[in-house]
N, C-alpha and C positions, 0 to 999 in steps of 0.2 A: 273165433280165431283158433288158429290150428295150432294143438298142444301135442310137443313129442313124445310119443308111446316110448318107454322102454322096452327094447327086445331081447337087448344080450345080442344083438345079430348087427354088427354096423352093414350090412346088404340087404337090408331092407328098411323106409325107407316108411312112417310108421308114423299116423298124426291121428290124434282124436280131433273131431269137428265140434268147435262146442258155440253156444249161440247165435248170432247170426254173421256168418261167414261175409266181409267184406271184399273187395279191391285190394286192399292191404295185406289181407290172408294170404294173398297169394303171393303178392308180389314180395313181401318180409319174409316169408315163412317158407312156405311150398317153395316157390322155382327156387331159392338158393340152397334149400337142402337136397332137391331133383338134380340139378345143375352139379352139386358136388357128388351125388350119388352117381351120374353119367358122365363123369368126366374120363377121359381115356375113350372114349365108344361102347363103353360097360352098357349092355342093359341091365334095365333091373326090377325088383322088385317092390311092387308098395301095400298097406295094407294102411285102410282110410274106413277108423270109424265113428256113422253119426247114429250116436247114442242117446239117450231120453237128453240129456242137453241142448242137443241140437236142435236149432229153433229153425233156421232154413236161409236164406242166401240174401245180400241186397240185391236189389234190383243189376246193380253194372256188376256184380260178381255172377252172374249167370252167365253175362260175356266173358268175363275171363276165364272160368271153368270153360267155359267152350275153346275158345283159342289154346290155353291150357291144355288142351285134350288133344285139339289137332295136332298143335304144335310139337305131340311128345307121341304121336298113334303108336309107331312103334317104336318106343324105348322098354316098354315095360314088356318082358315074358310073363310076366303074373301078376297080378292084381286081385286085393282080397277087396273087399268091402262085407261091414257090421255094420248092421240095421237093424232096426227094427220099424221103421217107418216104410208107410208100405206105398208111398208114391213114390219112394229113394226105389227101394227093390223090384218093385213094378219097371220101372220106367229101365233100371241096367237090365232086366230078361231081357228087355223087348233090344237096348243097342247090345247088350253083350254078342250074341251073332254077329258081329257087325268088324268086335274088337279083333286084332289079329293074334294078340294073344290071348293066355286065360284066363278068365274072370272066374269068382266063385264070390257066391254071397253066403254070410255067416248071419248069425243071431247078434246082435247087438253084445253079448254077453259071453262070447265063444271067441275069445280072445286066443287061449291056446291053439285048438284046435285050427283057426285060419295062420298063425305062427308056423306049425309044423306043414301046413301045406304048402308056404311062399315058401319054408328051407328047404324041401321037396326037388329033385332035380327032373 
C-alpha cells in the first residue's frame, strides 16, 4: 500500500511504499494524488520511500507502474526516491539518465535531505 508522508509542503506528492504494492494502490492512492497535484498543467515534485517495510510488487503492479511512468514522463521535474533496497536503487541508476527531469536517490532514512532538495528550485 501507499501511505502519505506529511511533508508540510502540499506541493510535494510524498508516499511510503509498504508491503506489496498492487494495482489498487496505484488506482486508488497514487493516481488521484498525482492528478490533483498536476491539475492545471503544473509540473510536480514527488517523493517515494521504499523502506524496510516494502516487500515488492504484485505481478500486475509492474505493468501499472510502467504505464503510470510513461503517462507522467514529463510531468515531474524532480523525483526523490528513498530506498536501501539494492534492486531498486540499481535499476533507478540505470534508467535515471533517460528521465527528462531530475531524479535523486537517497537512503530510506534520509527524508529531511530529500524534502529540502525537492523544495529547492
